[in-house]
TORLONU-396929 format. One record per residue (C-alpha): x negated, y, z; residue in three letters; residue number from 0. Coordinates in steps of 0.5 Angstrom, whole numbers, always signed. Each point is the difference from the previous one (the first is absolute). Layout:
<sites>
east->X north->Y up->Z type->ALA seq->NUM
...
</sites>
This chain:
<sites>
east->-19 north->+30 up->-13 type->MET seq->0
east->-6 north->-5 up->-1 type->THR seq->1
east->+1 north->-7 up->-2 type->MET seq->2
east->-3 north->-5 up->+5 type->THR seq->3
east->-3 north->-6 up->-3 type->THR seq->4
east->+3 north->-6 up->+1 type->LEU seq->5
east->-6 north->-4 up->+3 type->ALA seq->6
east->-2 north->+6 up->+5 type->THR seq->7
east->+7 north->+0 up->+2 type->ALA seq->8
east->+1 north->-7 up->+2 type->LEU seq->9
east->-7 north->+0 up->+3 type->THR seq->10
east->+2 north->+5 up->+5 type->LYS seq->11
east->+7 north->-4 up->+1 type->LEU seq->12
east->-4 north->-6 up->+2 type->HIS seq->13
east->-5 north->+3 up->+4 type->GLN seq->14
east->+5 north->+4 up->+4 type->ARG seq->15
east->+4 north->-7 up->+1 type->GLY seq->16
east->+6 north->+4 up->-3 type->MET seq->17
east->+6 north->-2 up->-4 type->ALA seq->18
east->+2 north->+7 up->-2 type->LEU seq->19
east->-4 north->+6 up->+0 type->ILE seq->20
east->+3 north->+7 up->-3 type->VAL seq->21
east->-5 north->+6 up->-1 type->GLU seq->22
east->+1 north->+7 up->-3 type->LYS seq->23
east->-5 north->+5 up->-1 type->GLU seq->24
east->-6 north->-4 up->+3 type->GLY seq->25
east->+4 north->-2 up->+7 type->ARG seq->26
east->+3 north->-6 up->+2 type->THR seq->27
east->+8 north->+2 up->+1 type->LEU seq->28
east->+2 north->-7 up->+3 type->PHE seq->29
east->-3 north->-7 up->+0 type->GLU seq->30
east->+2 north->-7 up->+3 type->SER seq->31
east->-2 north->-7 up->+0 type->SER seq->32
east->+8 north->-2 up->+1 type->ALA seq->33
east->+2 north->-5 up->-6 type->SER seq->34
east->+6 north->+1 up->-4 type->GLY seq->35
east->+4 north->+6 up->-1 type->LEU seq->36
east->+0 north->+2 up->+8 type->ARG seq->37
east->-6 north->+4 up->-2 type->ALA seq->38
east->+3 north->+4 up->-5 type->TRP seq->39
east->+7 north->+2 up->+4 type->VAL seq->40
east->-5 north->+2 up->+6 type->ALA seq->41
east->-4 north->+4 up->-5 type->CYS seq->42
east->+6 north->+4 up->-3 type->ILE seq->43
east->+3 north->+1 up->+7 type->ALA seq->44
east->-6 north->+3 up->+3 type->GLU seq->45
east->-3 north->+4 up->-6 type->CYS seq->46
east->+6 north->+2 up->-4 type->GLY seq->47
east->-1 north->+5 up->-5 type->ASP seq->48
east->-8 north->+0 up->+1 type->GLU seq->49
east->+0 north->-6 up->-4 type->LEU seq->50
east->+2 north->+4 up->-7 type->ARG seq->51
east->-6 north->+0 up->-4 type->GLY seq->52
east->-4 north->-6 up->+4 type->ALA seq->53
east->-3 north->-6 up->-2 type->THR seq->54
east->+2 north->-7 up->+2 type->ALA seq->55
east->-5 north->-6 up->+1 type->ILE seq->56
east->+4 north->-6 up->+2 type->ASP seq->57
east->-2 north->-7 up->+0 type->LYS seq->58
east->+7 north->-2 up->-3 type->ILE seq->59
east->+4 north->+4 up->-4 type->VAL seq->60
east->+7 north->-3 up->-3 type->GLY seq->61
east->+6 north->+3 up->-3 type->ILE seq->62
east->+2 north->+2 up->+8 type->ALA seq->63
east->-6 north->+3 up->+1 type->ALA seq->64
east->+0 north->+4 up->-6 type->ALA seq->65
east->+7 north->+3 up->+1 type->LYS seq->66
east->-3 north->+2 up->+7 type->LEU seq->67
east->-6 north->+3 up->-3 type->CYS seq->68
east->+5 north->+4 up->-5 type->LEU seq->69
east->+4 north->+2 up->+6 type->VAL seq->70
east->-6 north->+3 up->+4 type->ALA seq->71
east->-3 north->+4 up->-6 type->GLY seq->72
east->-6 north->-4 up->-1 type->ILE seq->73
east->-4 north->+2 up->-7 type->VAL seq->74
east->-5 north->-6 up->+0 type->GLU seq->75
east->+1 north->-7 up->+2 type->VAL seq->76
east->-6 north->-5 up->+1 type->LEU seq->77
east->+1 north->-7 up->+2 type->ALA seq->78
east->-4 north->-7 up->+1 type->GLU seq->79
east->+7 north->-3 up->-3 type->THR seq->80
east->+6 north->+2 up->-3 type->ALA seq->81
east->+5 north->-2 up->-4 type->SER seq->82
east->+1 north->+1 up->-8 type->GLU seq->83
east->+7 north->+3 up->+2 type->PRO seq->84
east->-3 north->+5 up->+5 type->ALA seq->85
east->-5 north->+2 up->-4 type->LEU seq->86
east->+5 north->+1 up->-6 type->THR seq->87
east->+5 north->+4 up->+5 type->LEU seq->88
east->-6 north->+5 up->+2 type->LEU seq->89
east->-3 north->+1 up->-7 type->ARG seq->90
east->+7 north->+2 up->-2 type->GLU seq->91
east->+1 north->+5 up->+5 type->LYS seq->92
east->-7 north->+3 up->-2 type->GLY seq->93
east->-4 north->-3 up->+6 type->VAL seq->94
east->-6 north->-3 up->-2 type->PRO seq->95
east->-1 north->-7 up->+3 type->ALA seq->96
east->-6 north->-5 up->+0 type->GLN seq->97
east->-1 north->-7 up->+3 type->ALA seq->98
east->-5 north->-5 up->+1 type->ARG seq->99
east->+5 north->-6 up->-1 type->HIS seq->100
east->+6 north->+1 up->-4 type->ILE seq->101
east->+6 north->-5 up->+1 type->VAL seq->102
east->+7 north->-1 up->-2 type->PRO seq->103
east->+3 north->+0 up->+7 type->HIS seq->104
east->-2 north->+1 up->+7 type->ILE seq->105
east->+2 north->-6 up->+4 type->LEU seq->106
east->+2 north->-1 up->+7 type->ASN seq->107
east->-5 north->-2 up->+5 type->ARG seq->108
east->+0 north->-8 up->-1 type->SER seq->109
east->+0 north->+1 up->-8 type->GLY seq->110
east->+6 north->-4 up->-1 type->THR seq->111
east->+5 north->+6 up->-3 type->ASP seq->112
east->+0 north->+7 up->-1 type->VAL seq->113
east->-1 north->+5 up->+6 type->CYS seq->114
east->+6 north->+2 up->+3 type->PRO seq->115
east->-1 north->+7 up->-1 type->MET seq->116
east->-1 north->-1 up->-7 type->GLU seq->117
east->+7 north->-3 up->+0 type->LYS seq->118
east->+3 north->+6 up->+3 type->LEU seq->119
east->-4 north->+5 up->-4 type->SER seq->120
east->+3 north->-3 up->-6 type->ALA seq->121
east->+7 north->+1 up->+3 type->SER seq->122
east->-1 north->+7 up->+1 type->ILE seq->123
east->-2 north->+4 up->-6 type->ALA seq->124
east->-1 north->+7 up->+3 type->GLU seq->125
east->-7 north->+1 up->+4 type->PRO seq->126
east->+3 north->+4 up->+5 type->GLN seq->127
east->+6 north->-4 up->+1 type->ALA seq->128
east->-5 north->-6 up->+1 type->PHE seq->129
east->-4 north->+3 up->+5 type->TYR seq->130
east->+6 north->+2 up->+4 type->VAL seq->131
east->+2 north->-8 up->+0 type->ALA seq->132
east->-7 north->-2 up->+2 type->VAL seq->133
east->+0 north->+5 up->+5 type->ARG seq->134
east->+7 north->-2 up->+3 type->GLU seq->135
east->-2 north->-8 up->+0 type->GLN seq->136
east->-7 north->+2 up->+4 type->PHE seq->137
east->+4 north->+4 up->+5 type->THR seq->138
east->+5 north->-6 up->+1 type->ASN seq->139
east->-5 north->-5 up->+0 type->ASN seq->140
east->-5 north->+2 up->+5 type->VAL seq->141
</sites>
């Protein structure tokens, strides 16, 4: 695996107008302009085991997205913005992670409270169980 430089990865993210790009061995496995965790849920459903060993380039990585990276088998995470808890979790699990901006928590869209998905992830410690809960929530709230 080659370590992608943060600046190069984020330039690619912005040039393509994406919120998430997942790459492996020089090819793009998945990309989405959708914000939030919907892109991750779609990515895991669409790509499955092919994600193992891939690099994620993500606009925003909170603890919720970090847990989904672990479920997917991502081996490197590069982010525009990441929360301290997300970076800590990834690094503790042996996943190198870098971010241009590091924040204490990921906030909701209006910036008034912690993101609802971050709250949900705090209540479900195990990444696979969290993925199942998020997938079900998105399925039920189409």
